[in-house]
Every structure is written in C-alpha cells, then in structure tokens.
Residue, then its C-alpha position, 0 to 999 in steps of 0.5 A: m544484443n550482437s552478440n557472437c556467442v553465448d555465455n554458457s556460465k549461466k542458465c535459465i533455473l526459475p520460472a517467472d510463476f504467473a501465480y505469483r503475477a500482481m493483482p492491482f485495484w482496478a477503480w472503477n470510478g465512471k461510466l462503465d463501457p464494455q470494450e473501454l475495459r477489454r482494452q483495458v484488461r489487455i494493457m494490464h496483460a503486457m504489463g504483466m499482471n496475473g489478473f486485477f481486483m473489479h474494485s468500486r471506487l469515487g465516481l463511478a456512474t453505472d449502477y451498483l451491483q445491478q445488471e448493467w454493473f454484472d454486465c460489466i464484471k462478466a464483460a472484464l472476466d470474460e477478456a481476462e479468460k482469453l488472455g489466460m488471466t485472472a479477474s477478482l471480485y472486491d466487496e464494497d463500492r469504495w470502502p471499508s467493506g460492509a455497507a455495500g454503498g449503502l444499500i444495505t445501510a439504508d435500513e437502520r436496522y444493520r447500522m453501526r452503533y457507538l458509544y458516546y459520553e459527555m460530561l455534564p458539570a453540576g447544575q448541567k443538563s443534559s443534551l439528551q442525544g442519544e438513547t442513555l444507558g448510565f448516568y454517573a457521578v464521577e471525580r474529574d481529574g481533569d478532562d480525566v476521572k479518577s473515580y465514579r458511582m452510577i447513579t439514577p437518572a433523577e439524581a443526575e438531574t440533583l446532585a452538586c457534582d460532576i456527572v458523565r452521562i454515556y449514550r448509545v448512537i445509531a451512525p447517521s446519514i452521510p455521503g461517504y456512504n450514499n446517504a445512509a452509514y457503515l455494517n454494525t459489523l459486530d451484529k452476524d445478522a447485518v453482515k449476513a444480510f452484507i453477505d447476501l446483497t453482495h458476495e451470493r448476488y455475485h455468486q449466481e452471476i458467476g459462481e461457476k468461475f468461483g474457484t478458476s479465473v475470479p480465485f479471490i473476493f477482497t475486503d477493505e479494512p473492515n473494522y467495528m469503529d474507525y480509529a480517527f474517532v476515538e471518543r467513541r466506543p464499539w457497540s451493539d445492542n446485544i452486547p451487555e447482555l453478552y459481557q453478562q453471560t461471558y463474565q457473569e457480570e454486568l457492564i454497564p454499571f463500568l462503561p466509564e472505565l472504556f472512556f476514563s483511566c478511572s485510576k487504573e492504568f490496566s481494567t480488567v472491564r476493558y479487557n473483558f469489553y475488547k474481548l468480547v468485542t474482538r469475538l464479535l467482529t471475528d465471529a460475524f464478518a471474518k468467520q461467517i463471510g471466510e467460511w462462505c468463501q470457503k464453502h463457495n469454492i473463493g478465497l477471501t483477501g483483503h486487510v482490514l482496518g488499524e492492522d499495524s500497532p496494537s494501539f490501532q487494533v484495538a481501536a479498529v479490530g481489536s485483533a488482526m492475527q484472528f480476523y486473518r485465520y478466516m482469510q484463505a489469503p490473509g493480507i495488509d497495507v502498506l501506505t506510501q514509500y516510507y512506512t517500513r513496520y516489519e511487524l506488520p508482515i510478519k504477522a499476516a505471515s505467522v497465520a499464514r504458515q500456522y494455517g497452511k495459506k499459500y497467499v500473503l498478499s500486500e495493498c501497496y504503492g497507494c499515496t505514493g504519487w505519480d513520480f513514486p519510480l519504478y526502483g521504489h516499487k521494487a524497493s517495498g516489495d522487496w522489503q515485504y517480501a523479505l518478511g513474507v509477502n508473496l502477493r502485490c496488489q498496487h494502488l491501484y488503476w483507474y478506470t478514468m482520470l475524469g474530474e475528480a477521479k484523477r486524485d484519487y491517490p495517484a499514481s494510474i498504475g496502469g495505461q496513463s503511467p508513460w513507464h507502462e510498456v516496460y512494467h511486466q519485467l519488474e512483475d518478471y522480478f517478482a513472480r520467480l521471488g514468489s515462485a523461488f518462495a513457494q518452492a522453499p518454505a522457510e524454516i521457523d523455529l521461534l515463535v514471539l507471543y505477540p503482546l495485543e492482550s495487554a493492550w486492550g486493558k489499557a484503553g481507558f482515557c479517550k482524549q491520549r488518543l492512540q497513545f494510550a498503549v504507547d510503551i506496548d506500541k515501541a516494546i514490540t516494534d523494537l523487539t521486532l526491529d532487534l530480530v529483523c535486522n539481527h537476522i533470527p526469523f520467528d513468527f507471531g503467535d496470537e493467545q486466541i489461535l493457540a488457545d485454540t490449536a497449540t499442544s506441546e508435543g516432544g519439546r515442540l510447541q506446535v501450532n495448527q501445522v507448523s511447530y516451533t521449538t522455543l517460544l518469546l514472550p515480550e514483557l506482558h500486563t497480561i497473558r490467558a491462562t491457556t497460554v499458561r497452561l501451555l507454557e507450563e506443559f513446554c518446559r515439563q517437555g524441556g521445550k525452550v523458552f525466553a522471558i523479556g521483563n517480570a511476570p504479568e500481574y494479570c491472567d485473563g484480565r484479572a490481578l493475580t492474588d499469588d505468585s504462580l505466574k513468578i515461580l513459572w517465569s522463573k523457569f525461563i531465560p531472562l533477556p533485556r529490556h534492549k538488543s534481546a537477539d544478542m541472548l538466543t542461541a545461535d541454532l536459531r538463525k538460519f543465515s547471517c549478514c555481517d559487516s567486516d566488525g563481523r556485526e550483523i547489518g540491520e540495514i539488509l534483510l534476509r529469507s531464507g528456506f528449502d525446497p525438499q524437493k530440490n534438497c535445496y537452499i535459498m537464500f533473498a537478500a535485500n538492503t533497505g538502505a536504513i533501519p526504520e524509527f520505532n513509527g516505522l517511518r525510514p529516518p531522513t537520510d538526505g535522498k542516499l541510502r547506506s551502502f556496503d562494500n564487503v558484506e559477508f553472507a553466511m548460510f547454515a547446510p551440508e557440506n558439498m553444495q553449491l552456491q549460485k546466484i540468481d537474477p530473479a529479472d531473467g530467472t538465469a543463474r551462476a556459480v559463485a566463485d569464492v566461497n568457503y565452508d567452514g563445517s557449519a555455513y557458507r561463507w562468501r563476500t560481496p557489496l550490495a547497494g542501497n536497495q539492491s537486492c540479490l537472491y543466492r541456492l546452495v544446490t547438490e552436485d546434481e545441479f553444479m555450474p562451471v564457476t567462472a570468475a567475472p570478467q573485470f571492467t578496466a578499459e574505459l571507452p568514449v561515447k558519443f551523444i547523437n540525440a535526444e527523443l521526445t516520446e510525446k508533444n510537450l505540454l503547458v500546464l493551466d491551472h489557474a483561471t479568472c471566472r464571470i458569472n453572467g459577464d461580470t468578474t468574481m474570482e480573479n486568477m484563481y486556481i482551478l480546483t479552489l474556483d470549482d470548490q467556490l462555484r460549488e459552494l455558491l450552488g448549495s452543492e457538496k464539495r468534491s472529495g473522496n467522500m461525495l456522493q457516488p453518481w450512480f446514487a446522487a442519480k436516483l436524486a429526485d433533485h439531481a435533474q433540476r440542480s441549478a447551473l451558473p454561466i461563467e466564462l473562464e479565461f487562461d491566459f499564457e505567453c508566448g514568445v515565438i510562434p510553434a511552426d505546427p498546430i497545436e492541440l488543447i488538452i480538455e475533459q469534455p470538450g463539449l461541454y464549452t464553448i472555446c475562444l482563443n483571442g476571441v476566435e472562436q475554435s471547435n470543440q470537436v475532438c481528435g483523440y486524447w492524451c494520457d487518458p480517453a477523459l482528456s481529448r484533444v482538440k486543434l487549436d487554431l494556430s492562426a489565432l495566436r499571437c506573441g505576448k499575452n494569449i487568453l483561452t476563454l471556455a464559456c459553459d452552463y456549470s452545474a454540480a452535476l457536472p465532474g467539474l473544472e480541471a486543469i486544461y493543457l497546451a500540447g505541441d512542438f514547442g518550448v516552455a520558459l517558466p513561467d508558463k509562456l511558449i517558446a521555440p521546441q529547444l534542439l535536441e542534439a548535444k545537449i543532455a541537461p534537462a534544464d535546457l530542455a525546456i520541457p518542466y512540463y514534459a509527462g512522456n518517456m526521453i529516448y537518449n541514443f549514443e554510439f561507442t566502438l570496441d577494437r576487438d571483441s568484449p562484453v561491456e559494463i555500461t555505467a549510467d547513474e545520474w539522471a532523475g526520472s521513474g525508471i531507466a532501461l538500457s539497450i544495446d544494437r536495438s535489442p529489446l530494453k532492458l530494465l535496470l530494477s535498482p542500483p548499482w545503475k550498471l547494465v553487462s553484456d554479453k560479449l559483443s564483437a569489435g565494431r561500432h555498437s549504438l547504445q540506447i538509453k530510454l528514462y521513463g517520466s511521469c505525470r508528475n509535472a503535469m499533473g501535480p500536487f504542484y503547490l506543497d513540498p516536492m516530495p511531502d510524505w503522503i500524497g491524496p486528494n487533499e494534497f491537490k488542494r493544498l496552496q502552501t507555494q505560489d509557484k508551481q514546485l516541480v520534480p525533475f526528469g532526464l539523464q544528467s552526465l553521459p554514461e561510461i562504458c567499459c570494456t575488459e583489458 
C-alpha cells in the first residue's frame, strides 16, 4: 500500500513453517503424462502446499504399479524436490486400502471372508450358499431371535421349527476392485502380500527418498467390514481356533448372538468376538504395516473406516484408537462442511500425544462441492485445529476432469478452481497455526476413558443397523460436547492402550509419554480387569477419579458375581449424566471464554499450550457459530452463525506477562490494550464474529511490545464505482440433447448423463460410476478392443438474440472424436487451447453459421463404452446469457454492481471491481465489504498485492495512507459450480458426490449467486 509511515506497533513473530502446510490428495485419474504432472506440481507449489499424496483414483489409464506408473511417480517427485516440496505415497488404487487394485485379491486366498445368516421358517430348504458353519433351532421375535440351540444338519432337515443357518462367504468379484474383491485384513499373510506388492515395490523404486522428500504413505479406510453392509459379520477362517485359544470356549455354537439379540442386551460372546477381530485387524494391518514403515523410515498416515462413533467403529474396525498407535501420523476424515463430530479429532490427537507423534492429519473438504468458499476451508480447519489436528490433506486435486472424473467429489482444490491463485494465503494461515501449536504443545490433565468396549457386547440384532449402541454413542457425544463447550481440555484413553502402557506414579496416571491428574469414567457396561487394577492403584495414591452413573455390571465382558466394582465406584466423585463439566474442578480449565453473564460460550472452541523454550503461553479461539447436534451435523441456522459482541477471555498464567494478539495470516503480533490480571488469570474483552478466529500469546518482559490504542474509524468516505471486469469469457451451458442412432430419433431432449447411461445400457456395458472398472484394467480384458459401437448424432439447441461481435468457442471433451456442425455448417474440430482443465478443449466456431433465433449444434460420432462418455458442452465468448439459455449482448460492466444485471448466470471465473476514494489528510482506512456472494474476497489499495479476507468481519484495515486519491480493487473469486453443477436438486445439498450430478429433482438448473451486492464502506479516522 502507498503508505507514508510504517506501523511499528506490530512485528512478525510467527513463521509459516513449511512442515505444517497442507498435502492434498492428488487424484491420478487419467492417462498420466510426466510433463503434465510437473506442471501441476508447480501449481501446488504456487498454492502454498507442502507436498501431495499421489493417489490413484477413478479414471486411471496408466498401468497401476507397473514401470510407467513408477516413472510418473519419479517425475512428480523430481519436480517436487526442485521446488523444496515433498511427494508422499498412497497405498491403493482407489480405496479402501488393501487389495492393490485387485492385483492381490485376484487370488481368493487373500480375499475377505464374511458371515451371513438365513432364516428358514419351518419346512423351508436352505439356499446352500457359502460354507455352512452351523444350523440353529430358534425361537423368533419377529425378525429377531429370542433363544437358540445348535442342531445337526440332519435335525435341520426334520425339525418342525424355525431354523437359522449361518454360513461363510468369500468376498465375490466386483468391478470396484477390478473384478476382484477386498483384502482379508484379519489375516497377516494376506496383508503381507499387500505389503510385498505395494510398499516393497515403492521401496525398491524410490526407497532412498523415504523419510526426506517422501515422508508418508497414506492408508485409506482399511476395515474388516464396510458398515453399509450391517447384516453380515467379519470373518477369517482361523477365528474359531483363535477364539478357543483366547477364551477357552467354542464360538460356533454361539454364532447367533452375533446376528440377533438372543434376549441379551449385552453378550459376552459378542464382546469376546469383537475384541478378537479388533486385535486381528490391528495386528495384521496396522501393526504389520506400521512396523514396516518405521523400519523403512516412512510415516504411515491416513485414517480408518468408521472412526466416528463407538457403533461405527464396532461395525468397521473395532477400535480406531488401537489402530492409531501404529501410525506415525494418525489421521481422520471429515466429510462435508457440516459434519462436526468433536470426538473424532480428539481421539486421534489423544493417541498422538500419548505416543509422542508430531502430526495429526485430517482428510478434509470432501463432498463439499465447487462452491464451498475459502472461508469455509478456514472454518472447517479452525474447529479441527482447536481440537488437535495440525496437518490438512485436502480432498482433492484432480489430474484431469475427463469424463466421470469431474464428478469425483468436487471441488478440485487445484488449478481448475479460479481461486487457486490466492490459496497460498490460506496455507500461510494454517502453516502458522501448526507452527504455533508445535512450539506450545497442549497441557492436559484430564483423561476420559473411551467407552468403546461397552459397544462390543451390544452389537447383536443386525437389523438395528448402526443403532445397537445409540445410548453409548449419544452419551459420549454429549460428554464430549459438554467438556469442549465448557473449555475443559481432555484426552481419551483406550483400554487396550492403558493395559499396555499405563501406570500410576505419585498420584498421576502415566499413559506412555503423558501423565494426567484426573480420570473421568463415563457410564460403562463393561470394564477390563487391567483398568480396574489401574484405578485401584491410582486411587490409593490419591489420584482423582470422577464417574458418571453406576458401576459396570460386567468385567472383561463377563457378568459380575460380587460387589467389588460397586465398592470401588463408591470411592469416586459422582457426576450427573448431563452437564458433568459444571462439577469438575476449576484447575482442569486452562482458559476461559464467557459471555456477559459469566457463562462459558460453547460455540467458541479454545486450544492453549505452553512454549517452554520461550516461557510463553498461547491460546487459539475459533467461533464455530453453532453447537453441533448429537449426529455431528450443525443445527440449522438459516445461513447465519452466532456472533458475540463482548466475549471475555481468560488465560491462567503467572503475573508480569504481556498479552499479544497474533495474526496467523501474516505472522504479525500486536500488544493488546485493556488487559486485567486478577491474581490468577489475564482477562480481556473482544467481539468475535461467526467463523472468526483469533490467536493470542502471553510473553515475558524480553518479548514486550509497545501498547498502542487501536484507531477508531468514524469518518465515512464517499466511494466511486469505476467498473467491473470479468477475468474469463462468459459461458452458456448445454447439457440436454436429442440423440439419433443410425439416423432415427431415439431420445428427445434428454439430460446428457442420463443419455450416456441409456446408450451404455443399449450396448450391454456397465454405466459410469465410482465403482466402474478402471481403464488401466479394462484395457487388458479380451473384449475391450472389440466393443461394439453405435453411430449417434447429438443435437443441442440454444437461442440467439444478438449475433456476438467477437468469435465464440465451443468447449468440448475430445473434439477429435466428433464431426461438429452448427446449423448444418461443418465446423473445425481442431483444438485451440483449453478452458479450466486440459480435458476441456476449446474449438473455434464459425460465427457466420450463427443466426438469430434457434440454433442447432450437432455432434456425430461412433459411440462405444470404451470412450470416456458424453458430457455437457459449453459456448464461451463475449456475450450475455438470458435464462433459459439465450445468447444476448454483453451487459455493460460500468456502473453496475448487482450480479443479476450482468447476464452471467453460468460464469465460472473471477470478477474485479474497481473503486476510487479520496483522503483529505493522512490516515489509515477501514474497508468493509460484507455483502457479496462467491468463494472468496480479496482487497487491494493502490494496486498493492491482493489481501484475502479469510473470515468475517469482512474488513481490511490499512497502514496510514497519504492524503489524496486512492484506488480500491475488490476481487471476488468464483467457482465452477454454476458451470458444472450439480444442477437439478437442492442448490445447497448436505453431500456432493457422483450421484448428486445424476439426480433430476427439478426441471430448471438451480444456480448459486455470485457477485458484489453493494458498495464497500470506507472509513478513516477523525
């Protein structure tokens, strides 16, 4: 900015540590070209990324794990090294991890096994599917079973009663695993085969880079069962033997208890079974791979399936925390902008603290859609960072947008999004947050026992789906919210981890590398004997234990026959089931955040830490604007989040320190005025808008800064609007066509994705989806080259009110496949560049063929299922668009602010608004621009570098400006949402994936607003 003086009241104190910049999923989803890979690495570098995960996704056409694949890996790695970036690996072709794209599980020995049951009413014969493990005579209660007894196959033929048959099935071949199946993750030999084919091969090719420029390998959603299929159970053929060895009991006679309630709310058989399969998954997959990674100097990161609630974990992995202990960087997956389950990051962060792990990773922003704004990126990251995350893995940056790939859970967080040029400012912000937390780790005294194992014994009646332990799920969610919203920091403790590492020493509970003064027990159905002994010793040494509810009725999953636990529980401090935090001791709270009535503000999340090197305390506050509901989704807020005008913060620390506010966007700090010390805490007041965050530190005298009063902006200045500029050509979307096959009209004015599905159905081919065969695999099939083709013509029509003055272009995928005609005049199909992505080619149209009124654009080709498929096409040029789909004259951008007046409904670029204002004296200014719609907003005074506003309030305060005329530029960042959709459903769906683009719930396209909606307000000091 043109400034006559420098503001000496602030200085840069917090670097944007490269180690804490994000590493997105880089979706390798086409035919890979090393030069294109290098170009995209350079884009990620410009976006401020640390590195990337090279992730095979839907559409990969390069042979997976073959030499060409590794040549591409090396090219991307080489370019990353040139730029000082990292290049991390991903262990699978698509997901979940384990099958190596079907290369392992083409061998049935390594496929997952599952248990199923069939209910046979009296006299009904068995289907004889799979391998029978047992027949059981049952007494039914509707679809459930009240009682059972095992019978012989002969009795099953003759008894006149209802019978349950339980049988084992080897996972069948499906396209999603390239005509193979998922891995038996419970079997060490199967996982060893996966390691040999995947990890060892990477080590052979680039092992010398492990631990330096190749820091991580990502494992994605490993599991023993996909919880979407809740009427089956995980199995491995050695389970009966292992169960007998572990519990000195047989399992087969009691298998019905895995599928039915059997009049037991809690079952020892279920508890033992899930304890066993949890151990098998953890040992075979997590431990074996984690130890391989440790030995080979590469970090295992990623996340498991179903990590969310106790019920989900039982259904999918048994225990996420037991899995995390073997990951060098445990991680989580936070899908959509709405899912805010606080226990999710706390579990991973707890294990990371207990085992001294540097990183807690979050796979984030998946399923949010093209128009998820940059302030949403920040807000989603803020609440996760407040609860322990320090490394983001954005979902995801596509290598290509060809065909179905463009619907693989957008947005693409890369070069295709028009805001990518300013994303580095967001990365600077999170890099500084990560650096601050690394310097000042959290001080946590409270350990909360995680009640997962109580859910093991409740996973009975399978038709309850994932509702079998809803009481446990809700109780731990409520307790988590109660503690978090009352600003009491805590870790979770897993009972297996406690059994392996915990001791009681001097009245402190030591869990591996961390010790706690206080333990909180939620309501439990069962508890381990090892945990009981730990509690007894902790209490004997004077440790403090709080307990909610009564003593458990089971120990190690078995019903108690004495009052020993009741006696032990009588020594604990009882807590109510609701609002437990109100009764916890004040010394557990390291910070506070209250409203004017002295109540803790639950919408504001806090994280604090202490830097022993600088004798410095930090505190981060993030106003989420809403408290999540039980299911983890934000409650409806009608688009408005709660803001607070007068928040009282408190940091508990010694006296004679100075409070400073740090701006993580640029790393500068400024001393805070009006801070009071009451003998135990520093207290100050400030407003905090919804989605706004702030970072403070308390420093000793050697770090003190001058205290200056903040300027008061009270004099409003006149603002002159000059003009608005589009940064790209305007668009017209054409996504309905009439199709002729062999000259006959077959499908009239049909949505293009529906049309593609129907053509594939006519050819007897699979429809496009996320679970289709990968192109690299399909190309190997004998019938691939001989696939039949249909000669088709597609007619797209549009209206033209005014012939554009300048040439227009057709944007189309693979134009060389088509004969293109406009109103019967053949057009060139030669590519003259691309728009948005190299897959979206630009082709010049002959303007003389265009006419006022109705126009018909025809594409003719030989269509086969081997092609990427039919997609929407676009017209691009200097024209306006009147809905529905009519070209009109471009609207003048001078003297117009309202986006509705600009005739750009499908526009997918950015927009620049130019203003002027005049100062009659030297003064800083405050610019407010809070009425706008888009993905982001950035401001520039006098052509200085654009400053991205990361969150409300939408204000920019300048340094002191000289008297005279000044320019203001406001750049609104757009998105591909109004060009790419999804169009024909609620414009703000909760979830956006491939299926949402095929839903046709409305006839008209549902668009989202974009543009500045009022003049900015500019104020100077009096």
